[in-house]
C-alpha positions in Angstrom: 22.5 -5.3 -34.6 20.1 -2.2 -35.2 21.8 1.4 -35.0 19.7 3.4 -32.4 18.0 6.7 -33.6 17.5 7.7 -30.4 19.8 7.8 -27.0 17.4 8.2 -23.7 18.9 8.8 -20.5 16.2 8.6 -17.4 18.5 7.5 -14.7 19.2 10.8 -13.2 18.4 14.2 -15.0 16.8 13.1 -18.3 18.6 13.7 -21.4 18.2 12.7 -25.3 20.5 12.6 -28.0 20.3 11.7 -31.6 23.1 9.6 -33.6 25.0 12.8 -34.5 25.1 13.6 -30.6 22.5 16.6 -31.1 20.3 17.2 -28.0 16.9 16.6 -29.0 15.0 16.8 -25.5 11.8 18.4 -25.8 11.8 21.9 -23.7 8.3 21.2 -22.1 8.9 18.8 -18.7 5.4 17.4 -19.4 6.4 16.5 -22.9 9.5 14.9 -21.5 7.8 13.3 -19.3 5.4 12.1 -22.1 8.8 10.8 -23.7 9.8 8.9 -20.8 6.4 7.2 -20.4 6.7 6.1 -23.9 10.2 4.6 -23.5 9.3 2.9 -20.4 6.2 1.0 -21.9 8.4 -0.7 -24.1 7.0 -0.6 -26.9 3.8 -1.2 -26.2 1.2 1.7 -27.2 -0.1 3.5 -23.9 -4.3 4.7 -24.0 -4.1 8.7 -24.6 -6.7 8.6 -22.0 -4.2 7.2 -19.5 -1.3 9.8 -20.9 -3.6 12.6 -20.3 -4.8 11.6 -16.9 -1.4 11.2 -15.5 0.1 14.1 -16.7 -3.1 16.9 -16.4 -5.5 14.8 -13.8 -7.1 18.1 -12.3 -8.1 19.3 -15.9 -11.2 18.4 -17.5 -11.3 15.5 -20.4 -11.9 18.3 -23.3 -8.3 19.9 -21.6 -7.0 16.6 -21.2 -7.3 15.8 -24.9 -6.1 19.2 -26.1 -3.2 19.2 -24.0 -1.8 15.7 -24.9 -2.5 16.7 -28.8 -0.1 19.2 -28.3 2.4 17.2 -26.3 2.1 14.8 -29.1 3.0 17.5 -31.4 5.7 19.0 -29.6 7.4 15.7 -29.0 7.5 14.4 -32.9 8.9 17.9 -33.7 11.6 17.6 -30.9 12.6 14.2 -32.1 12.7 15.1 -36.1 16.4 15.4 -36.2 16.7 11.5 -34.6 13.9 10.4 -37.0 10.5 11.4 -38.4 9.1 7.7 -37.2 9.8 7.5 -33.6 6.3 8.4 -32.6 3.2 6.3 -33.8 -0.1 8.3 -32.6 -3.3 6.6 -33.4 -6.9 8.3 -32.3 -6.5 6.0 -29.0 -3.1 5.6 -28.1 0.6 6.8 -28.3 3.7 4.6 -29.1 7.3 5.0 -29.3 9.2 2.9 -32.0 11.4 1.5 -29.4 13.2 -0.7 -31.8 15.3 2.3 -32.9 15.8 4.1 -29.1 18.3 2.8 -26.7 17.2 3.7 -23.1 19.6 3.0 -20.3 17.3 1.9 -17.8 15.5 -0.6 -19.7 18.5 -1.9 -22.4 20.5 -2.1 -19.1 18.4 -4.2 -17.2 17.7 -6.3 -20.4 21.1 -6.9 -20.6 21.8 -8.0 -17.0 23.5 -5.2 -16.0 23.1 -2.8 -13.0 21.2 0.3 -13.4 23.4 3.1 -14.2 23.5 5.4 -11.0 21.1 8.1 -10.6 17.4 8.4 -9.4 15.0 7.4 -12.4 13.7 10.6 -14.2 15.2 12.8 -11.2 14.3 16.1 -12.7 10.8 15.4 -13.1 9.0 15.4 -9.9 6.2 17.2 -9.1 4.5 17.6 -12.7 1.2 16.5 -11.4 0.1 14.3 -8.6 -0.9 11.4 -10.5 2.1 11.4 -12.7 4.4 11.5 -9.3 2.3 8.4 -8.4 3.1 6.5 -11.6 6.7 7.7 -11.5 7.1 6.7 -7.8 5.6 3.0 -8.9 8.2 3.2 -11.9 11.2 3.3 -9.6 10.1 0.8 -7.7 9.7 -1.3 -10.1 13.3 -0.7 -11.7 14.8 -1.3 -8.5 12.9 -4.8 -8.3 14.3 -5.5 -11.5 17.2 -4.7 -10.6 17.1 -6.9 -7.1 15.8 -9.8 -9.3 18.8 -9.1 -11.8 21.1 -9.3 -8.7 19.3 -12.1 -7.3 19.8 -14.1 -10.6 23.8 -12.9 -10.5 23.8 -14.8 -7.1 22.0 -18.0 -7.7 24.4 -18.6 -10.7 27.5 -17.9 -8.3 29.8 -20.8 -8.2 32.6 -19.6 -6.2 32.7 -17.8 -2.9 34.3 -14.9 -4.3 31.9 -14.5 -6.8 29.0 -15.1 -4.1 30.5 -12.6 -2.1 30.5 -9.7 -4.6 26.9 -10.7 -5.8 25.4 -10.6 -2.2 26.7 -7.7 -1.5 25.5 -6.0 -4.2 21.9 -7.5 -3.6 22.4 -6.1 -0.1 23.0 -2.7 -1.5 19.7 -2.7 -3.3 18.0 -4.2 -0.8 19.6 -4.1 2.7 16.9 -6.3 4.4 16.9 -9.4 1.9 17.2 -12.4 3.6 18.8 -14.6 0.9 21.6 -12.2 0.3 22.5 -11.7 3.9 22.5 -16.1 4.2 24.9 -16.2 1.0 27.3 -13.5 2.2 27.7 -15.1 5.7 27.8 -18.6 3.9 30.5 -17.0 1.5 32.7 -15.7 4.4 32.5 -19.0 6.0 33.9 -20.9 2.7 36.6 -18.3 2.8 37.4 -19.4 6.2 36.8 -16.0 7.7 34.5 -17.0 10.4 35.0 -13.7 12.3 33.7 -11.7 9.2 31.1 -14.1 8.9 30.0 -13.5 12.5 30.2 -9.9 12.1 27.9 -10.0 9.2 25.4 -11.6 11.4 25.4 -9.3 14.0 24.8 -6.4 11.6 21.9 -8.7 9.5 20.3 -9.0 13.5 20.7 -5.3 14.4 19.0 -4.5 10.9 16.1 -6.9 11.4 16.0 -5.4 15.2 16.0 -2.0 13.9 13.4 -1.6 11.4 10.9 -4.4 12.0 11.3 -5.4 15.9 12.2 -8.9 15.0 15.4 -11.2 15.3 17.1 -13.5 12.7 15.1 -17.0 11.7 16.3 -19.8 13.4 18.4 -21.4 11.1 20.5 -17.9 10.8 20.6 -18.4 14.8 21.8 -21.7 14.7 24.7 -20.8 12.2 25.8 -18.1 14.5 26.0 -20.6 17.5 28.2 -22.3 15.5 30.4 -19.5 14.6 31.0 -18.8 18.2 31.6 -22.1 19.1 35.4 -22.4 18.7 36.6 -25.3 16.6 32.9 -26.3 15.6 32.1 -26.1 11.6 29.0 -24.2 10.7 26.0 -25.7 10.8 23.7 -25.9 7.1 22.1 -22.6 6.5 19.0 -24.2 4.8 17.7 -26.8 7.1 16.8 -30.2 5.3 14.0 -30.4 6.8 11.3 -28.7 9.2 13.0 -29.8 12.3 14.1 -26.5 12.8 10.9 -24.7 12.0 10.6 -21.4 13.0 7.8 -21.4 16.2 4.3 -19.9 14.5 2.7 -17.1 15.6 5.1 -14.0 15.7 4.6 -11.6 18.6 3.8 -8.5 16.2 2.0 -9.5 13.2 1.2 -12.3 10.9 3.7 -14.2 8.6 2.3 -14.5 5.3 4.3 -16.4 2.1 3.0 -16.0 -1.3 3.7 -19.3 -3.5 4.6 -19.1 -7.4 0.9 -18.7 -9.3 0.3 -21.5 -11.8 -0.1 -20.6 -15.4 -3.4 -22.8 -16.6 -5.2 -23.0 -19.9 -4.3 -23.1 -23.5 -2.7 -19.7 -23.4 -0.1 -20.3 -20.4 1.8 -17.1 -19.7 4.5 -18.1 -17.1 6.1 -14.3 -17.2 2.9 -13.2 -16.2 2.2 -15.3 -13.5 5.6 -14.9 -12.0 5.2 -11.0 -12.0 2.1 -11.0 -10.7 3.0 -13.2 -7.8 6.2 -10.9 -7.5 3.8 -7.6 -7.4 1.8 -9.2 -5.0 4.4 -10.1 -2.4 6.1 -6.3 -3.2 2.4 -5.1 -2.4 1.8 -7.1 1.0 5.4 -5.9 2.1 3.9 -2.5 2.4 1.8 -3.5 5.4 3.9 -2.9 8.7 1.9 -5.6 10.3 2.2 -8.2 7.8 6.0 -10.5 7.9 5.8 -10.9 4.0 8.5 -14.3 3.6 11.2 -14.2 1.0 10.0 -15.4 -2.3 12.7 -16.8 -3.4 13.1 -18.8 -0.4 9.9 -20.1 0.1 10.2 -21.5 -3.7 13.4 -23.3 -2.7 11.9 -24.5 0.2 8.9 -26.0 -1.6 10.6 -27.3 -4.3 13.0 -29.0 -1.8 10.2 -30.5 0.5 6.6 -29.5 -0.5 4.7 -26.1 0.6 3.5 -27.5 3.7 7.2 -28.1 4.8 8.4 -25.0 3.4 5.7 -23.0 5.5 6.4 -25.2 8.5 10.4 -24.3 7.9 9.5 -20.4 7.7 7.0 -20.4 10.6 4.2 -19.1 8.5 0.8 -18.1 9.7 -0.7 -18.1 6.0 0.1 -19.1 2.5 -1.3 -17.6 -0.5 -1.6 -19.2 -4.0 -3.6 -19.6 -6.9 -3.5 -19.4 -10.8 -3.4 -17.3 -14.0 -5.7 -18.1 -16.8 -5.3 -16.0 -20.1 -7.8 -16.6 -23.0 -8.0 -14.4 -25.9 -8.5 -10.9 -24.7 -8.8 -11.6 -20.8 -6.9 -12.7 -17.9 -8.5 -14.4 -15.0 -6.5 -14.5 -11.2 -7.7 -16.9 -8.9 -6.4 -16.8 -5.5 -6.9 -18.4 -2.2 -5.7 -17.8 1.5 -4.9 -20.7 3.7 -4.9 -20.4 7.3 -2.0 -22.7 8.4 -3.1 -23.1 12.0 -4.0 -26.8 12.6 -6.7 -28.1 10.7 -5.3 -25.8 8.0 -8.2 -24.4 6.1 -9.0 -22.3 3.1 -9.8 -18.7 4.8 -10.4 -16.7 2.3 -10.7 -16.8 -2.1 -11.1 -14.5 -5.0 -11.5 -14.2 -8.5 -10.2 -11.0 -10.7 -11.0 -10.7 -14.4 -9.0 -8.3 -16.6 -8.6 -6.9 -20.2 -5.2 -8.0 -21.0 -4.2 -4.8 -22.6 -1.8 -3.2 -20.6 0.0 -6.1 -18.8 2.0 -3.7 -16.5 -1.2 -1.9 -15.3 -3.2 -5.5 -14.9 -0.4 -6.5 -12.6 -0.8 -3.5 -10.4 -4.3 -3.4 -10.3 -4.7 -6.5 -9.5 -2.0 -6.6 -6.8 -3.7 -3.6 -5.3 -7.2 -4.9 -5.0 -6.2 -8.1 -3.9 -3.8 -6.6 -0.7 -6.4 -4.4 0.0 -8.9 -6.8 0.7 -6.6 -9.1 2.3 -5.1 -6.8 4.8 -8.4 -6.5 6.6 -9.6 -10.2 6.2 -6.1 -11.4 8.0 -6.5 -8.8 10.6 -10.1 -10.5 11.6 -8.7 -14.0 11.3 -6.1 -13.1 13.5 -8.7 -11.2 16.1 -10.7 -13.9 16.1 -7.5 -16.3 17.1 -6.7 -13.9 19.8 -9.8 -14.6 21.7 -9.2 -18.1 22.1 -5.8 -17.8 23.0 -5.1 -17.9 27.0 -4.8 -14.2 28.3 -2.0 -14.9 30.6 1.3 -13.5 29.5 -0.3 -12.1 26.7 1.6 -9.7 24.4 0.8 -6.3 22.9 -0.2 -7.7 19.9 -2.4 -9.8 21.3 -4.2 -7.4 23.4 -4.2 -5.2 19.9 -6.1 -7.9 18.4 -8.8 -8.7 21.4 -9.8 -4.8 20.9 -10.4 -4.7 17.0 -13.6 -6.3 17.0 -15.1 -3.8 19.4 -14.2 -0.9 17.1 -16.5 -3.3 14.3 -19.0 -3.9 16.7 -19.7 -0.5 18.6 -21.1 -1.9 21.6 -20.3 0.9 24.1 -19.4 -1.4 27.0 -17.1 -3.3 24.7 -15.7 -0.4 23.2 -14.8 0.7 26.7 -13.2 -2.8 27.4 -11.2 -2.5 24.1 -9.7 1.1 25.2 -8.7 -0.5 28.2 -6.8 -3.6 26.4 -4.6 -1.0 24.2 -3.8 1.2 27.2 -2.2 -2.2 28.6 -0.8 -2.9 24.9 1.1 0.6 24.7 1.8 0.2 28.4 3.4 -3.6 28.1 5.2 -2.5 25.1 5.8 1.1 24.7 7.9 0.8 21.5 5.1 -0.9 19.6 3.9 1.4 16.9 0.5 -0.2 15.8 -1.1 -0.2 19.5 -0.3 3.5 19.6 -2.2 4.3 16.0 -5.0 1.8 16.9 -5.6 3.3 20.5 -5.5 6.8 19.0 -8.0 5.6 16.1 -10.1 4.1 18.9 -10.2 8.2 20.5 -11.3 9.2 17.1 -14.4 6.9 17.7 -14.3 8.0 21.3 -14.7 11.9 20.3 -17.4 11.3 17.3 -19.7 9.1 19.3 -19.6 11.5 22.1 -18.9 9.0 24.4 -16.0 10.8 26.6 -14.6 14.0 27.8 -13.8 15.6 24.6 -10.7 17.9 25.2 -9.1 14.8 27.4 -10.0 12.7 24.8 -8.6 15.0 22.1 -5.4 15.7 23.5 -5.0 12.1 24.3 -5.4 11.2 20.5 -3.0 13.5 19.4 -0.3 12.0 21.6 -1.0 8.6 20.8 -0.8 9.2 17.1 2.2 11.6 17.7 4.1 8.8 19.3 3.0 6.0 16.4 4.7 8.0 13.9 7.7 8.8 16.3 7.9 4.7 16.6 7.7 4.3 13.3 7.7 6.9 10.3 7.3 4.5 7.6 3.8 3.0 9.2 1.5 4.4 6.3 -1.3 3.6 8.6 0.0 5.3 11.5 0.7 8.5 9.2 -3.2 8.6 8.2 -4.2 8.0 11.3 -2.3 10.9 12.6 -3.6 12.9 9.5 -7.3 12.5 10.5 -6.5 13.2 14.0 -4.8 16.6 12.9 -8.0 17.2 10.5 -11.1 16.2 12.2 -9.7 17.0 15.9 -7.8 19.9 15.7 -8.8 21.3 12.3 -5.0 21.4 10.9 -6.0 20.6 7.2 -3.0 21.5 5.8 -0.9 19.4 7.9 -3.3 16.6 7.7 -3.2 16.7 3.7 0.7 16.3 3.9 0.4 13.0 6.5 -2.1 11.7 4.1 0.0 11.9 1.3 3.1 10.6 2.9 0.9 7.7 3.8 -0.4 7.0 0.3 3.1 7.3 -1.2 4.2 4.8 1.4 1.6 2.3 0.8 -1.1 2.9 -2.0 -3.3 0.1 -1.5 -4.1 1.0 2.3 -8.4 1.8 1.7 -8.0 4.1 5.1 -5.6 6.4 4.0 -7.6 6.8 0.7 -10.9 7.2 3.0 -9.1 9.9 5.6 -7.2 11.7 2.8 -10.8 12.2 0.9 -12.2 13.5 3.7 -9.3 16.1 4.4 -10.0 17.1 0.8 -13.8 17.8 1.4 -12.7 19.6 4.7 -10.7 21.7 2.4 -13.3 22.3 -0.3 -12.1 20.1 -2.9 -15.2 17.9 -3.0 -14.7 16.7 -6.3 -11.3 15.2 -5.3 -12.2 13.9 -2.3 -14.9 12.0 -4.0 -12.0 10.5 -6.5 -9.9 9.3 -3.4 -13.1 7.7 -2.0 -14.0 6.1 -5.2 -10.4 4.8 -5.3 -11.1 3.3 -1.7 -14.4 1.7 -3.0 -12.5 -0.1 -6.1 -9.6 -0.8 -3.9 -11.9 -2.8 -0.9 -15.5 -2.6 -1.5 -16.4 -5.0 1.5 -14.0 -3.4 4.2 -15.2 -4.3 7.7 -15.4 -0.4 8.3 -17.4 0.3 5.6 -20.0 1.6 7.9 -17.3 4.3 8.5 -15.7 4.6 5.1 -18.7 4.7 3.1 -20.4 7.4 5.3 -17.4 9.7 4.3 -19.2 10.1 0.7 -22.1 11.7 2.2 -20.2 15.1 3.2 -18.6 16.1 -0.1 -21.9 15.2 -1.9 -23.7 17.0 0.4 -21.6 20.1 0.0 -22.0 19.9 -4.0 -25.7 20.1 -3.1 -26.4 16.5 -4.4 -28.9 16.2 -1.5 -30.7 13.2 -2.5 -27.4 11.0 -2.9 -26.0 12.1 0.2 -29.1 10.8 2.2 -28.5 7.5 0.6 -25.1 7.0 1.4 -25.9 7.8 5.0 -29.1 5.3 4.9 -26.8 2.8 3.8 -24.1 3.3 6.1 -26.4 3.5 9.0 -27.7 -0.1 7.6 -24.5 -2.0 7.8 -24.0 -0.5 11.8 -27.0 1.3 13.3 -24.4 2.3 16.4 -22.5 4.7 14.8 -23.8 8.1 14.9 -21.5 9.8 12.0 -24.1 8.9 9.0 -27.0 10.0 11.1 -25.6 13.7 10.9 -24.9 13.7 7.6 -28.8 11.9 6.6 -30.1 15.0 9.1 -28.2 17.7 7.3 -29.3 16.4 3.8 -32.8 15.9 4.9 -33.0 19.4 6.4 -32.2 20.5 2.9 -35.1 18.4 1.1 -37.8 19.6 3.4 -38.2 16.1 4.7 -39.4 17.1 7.9 -41.3 14.0 9.3 -38.2 11.7 8.3 -35.7 14.1 9.8 -37.8 14.2 13.3 -37.1 10.4 13.2 -33.4 10.8 12.4 -33.1 13.4 15.2 -34.8 11.3 17.9 -32.3 8.1 17.1 -29.4 10.4 16.8 -29.9 11.7 20.4 -30.4 8.1 21.8 -26.8 7.3 20.4 -25.4 10.8 21.9 -27.8 12.6 24.0 -25.4 15.3 24.1 -25.2 16.3 20.4 -26.8 19.7 19.6 -26.3 22.2 16.8 -23.5 24.3 18.7 -21.4 21.0 19.1 -21.9 20.3 15.7 -20.4 23.7 14.4 -17.9 23.5 17.2 -16.4 20.4 15.8 -16.9 21.4 12.2 -13.4 21.2 10.7 -14.8 22.6 6.8 -12.6 25.5 6.2 -14.7 27.2 3.7 -17.6 29.7 5.0 -20.1 28.4 2.2 -19.7 24.8 3.2 -19.9 25.6 7.1 -22.8 27.8 6.4 -24.7 25.1 4.1 -24.1 22.3 6.4 -25.4 24.7 9.2 -28.5 25.6 7.2 -29.1 22.0 6.7 -29.1 20.8 10.3 -31.5 24.0 11.3 -34.0 22.9 8.8 -33.7 19.6 10.0 -34.9 20.8 13.4 -31.3 20.5 15.3 -31.4 22.9 18.2 
């Protein structure tokens, strides 16, 4: 067995020790963060550009490179008492000889043990925005690895006491894990303690109701009925067929399952296929309106009776399946979404090609782009389906779905009907957070288009947005909509930034959050930062249904950076996507004013006044949320020169 030259403690406050128990932890926090990133890369060299971007994201490239060189030098010197050969630095990458390093988190999980107590790198929060996002992802990854390890122990438990202990440990890590609750209840039954089993079921039912507003699956309800029936044996937790299938079409969202991906081609990589499927499942679960089936349960059900039977048992609306093809230095991931509404059809498919370099980054980026594109796609399919359902007895979810297409079309009559549907949804189900956040979003359009009494609409948008996050403070979309209400309608930009940052921490793959966050940043005068956030949206979801709105957002920072021709091009493209939205006309008008393009400005001004007859320079300045005086002056000057009075 090798002798570790460096012992790293990453769970809790960071520690580093040489074999002689000499502390070798670097003094600078960013150098400590560099050491942690190299250790968690598990021997893979990390590109210098990535390291520098995570630790010094706000600096220019030259400054980033210089800072990283200094940090690598400091790290090498700090670790010298342990070994002078620990850090391997090349021109393009930096690595750590992890065969000489023992790391608590990595080695513990490899050995199948629980993670040590304490949060990963508990003393390194707040170093840099990019590093904080990386750290949050690593904490999730370690937790998920611990969940997999606990799940494996549960699957291998052969007697009730072992199963009970394993299930309890898994529920400590993931309190809503359906398979763990089933195993715990079964273990209690097998031990003859039906009262404790029923108590566990009630805890599980209460947890689902509190967090997701749903009840237990039918097989669990059947088990509970058996437990309550005096003297009757409890029914099987796992139904043998689809006879006990859960009714499809949940009241408050779409139910989706992710099948294990298949590794194909000559260079098969089952580990990559499994890891990618797990990452996709985790990323989808961040969208609060999508209910993602437990992957272990779905795979087990598919193995027993086939995919169709498994989908029926679990009451799924959609199945995501696909393949991973690795060849040389490239990986191709092909995915397809099956709409299970009879007759089942392939509703969507996409291919992702990547370099193999950093497998963890490949998994993260592929999953991020997939779910960012899948979220609006499923929503549109569900909305189309809702148009054909009977309107009698419609739920809040049905009413919301029927309203959404009008937000894409921006036909005034249909838009007003959508507002009435959303009012009905919030009245019918006053605890349904998405109905409130979508209704607040509707009011943002109402004000932006000049279609309602402004003061009343602003007050109502605030009420609805506040109610949505009070109902579900973990809903990233509700948070970012509230953030845009605070920024655009109330000019409370610091509050808006905090709401957007929280939304992105909860769901970094939500395209809307990147857009609204970018808009808040440009209102604050951080135009380059705004463009970076808007670029992230485009990378995640370039064909988003609301691209006519989201793409136009790029025009403001370009305008305020005096890149007028680029701003005008962005606005023209947004208008081509949706000529009925007034916002991009205002960006275009201002850009044309600065470009002295009088003839085109006059034509744009006429089209704008047809859409929003009451739009004047005074109204534009009153609505303007820009914080910096020079930005406000530049916006006003462009509109004046374009002839807006």
